[in-house]
C-alpha positions as CSV (number, residue, x, y, z in Angstrom):
1,X,-3.6,-3.0,-17.1
2,X,-5.0,-6.4,-16.7
3,X,-7.9,-6.9,-14.3
4,X,-7.1,-8.5,-11.0
5,X,-8.8,-9.2,-7.7
6,X,-8.1,-7.5,-4.4
7,X,-6.9,-10.9,-3.1
8,X,-4.3,-11.1,-5.9
9,X,-3.1,-7.5,-5.3
10,X,-2.8,-8.3,-1.6
11,X,-0.8,-11.4,-2.3
12,X,1.6,-9.5,-4.6
13,X,2.0,-6.6,-2.1
14,X,2.8,-9.1,0.7
15,X,5.4,-10.7,-1.6
16,X,7.0,-7.4,-2.3
17,X,7.0,-6.4,1.4
18,X,8.6,-9.8,2.2
19,X,11.3,-9.3,-0.6
20,X,11.9,-5.8,0.8
21,X,12.9,-7.4,4.1
22,X,10.0,-6.0,6.2
23,X,10.4,-8.8,8.8
24,X,10.2,-7.0,12.1
25,X,7.8,-9.0,14.4
26,X,4.4,-7.3,14.7
27,X,1.2,-8.2,16.5
28,X,-2.3,-7.7,15.2
29,X,-5.4,-9.1,16.8
30,X,-3.4,-11.3,19.0
31,X,-1.3,-12.8,16.2
32,X,2.4,-12.2,16.1
33,X,4.2,-12.6,12.7
34,X,6.6,-10.8,10.5
35,X,5.3,-7.3,9.7
36,X,5.0,-8.1,5.9
37,X,2.1,-10.4,6.7
38,X,0.0,-7.5,7.9
39,X,0.6,-5.4,4.8
40,X,-2.5,-4.9,2.6
41,X,-3.5,-2.9,-0.4
42,X,-4.9,-0.2,1.9
43,X,-1.6,0.0,3.8
44,X,0.2,0.6,0.5
45,X,-2.2,3.2,-0.6
46,X,-2.0,5.1,2.7
47,X,1.8,4.9,2.7
48,X,1.9,6.2,-0.9
49,X,-0.4,9.1,0.0
50,X,1.8,10.0,3.0
51,X,5.0,9.9,1.0
52,X,3.5,12.0,-1.7
53,X,2.3,14.5,0.9
54,X,5.7,14.7,2.4
55,X,7.1,15.3,-1.1
56,X,6.0,18.0,-3.5
57,X,2.7,16.5,-4.6
58,X,-0.3,18.7,-4.3
59,X,-3.3,17.7,-2.2
60,X,-5.5,17.9,-5.3
61,X,-3.2,15.4,-7.1
62,X,-3.2,13.0,-4.1
63,X,-7.0,13.2,-3.8
64,X,-7.5,12.4,-7.4
65,X,-5.2,9.3,-7.1
66,X,-7.2,8.2,-4.1
67,X,-10.5,8.5,-5.8
68,X,-9.3,6.2,-8.6
69,X,-10.0,8.8,-11.3
70,X,-7.6,9.2,-14.2
71,X,-5.3,12.1,-13.7
72,X,-3.9,14.3,-16.5
73,X,-1.4,17.1,-15.9
């Protein structure tokens, strides 16, 4: 994968969330805007871990993904 910055990843995640129609108004730190504007890389990682846990992924697998280590079955 090409190297990228956190800022670029966050811009892309916001674009994807916007395209997905995540437009419900939300307020964070006194600012009200469409919910997609408050989505960050951490939000996506946390959501992915939650969805994996609700599925059939093992805790060991989820932990390895979160640690950024390569995983091999």
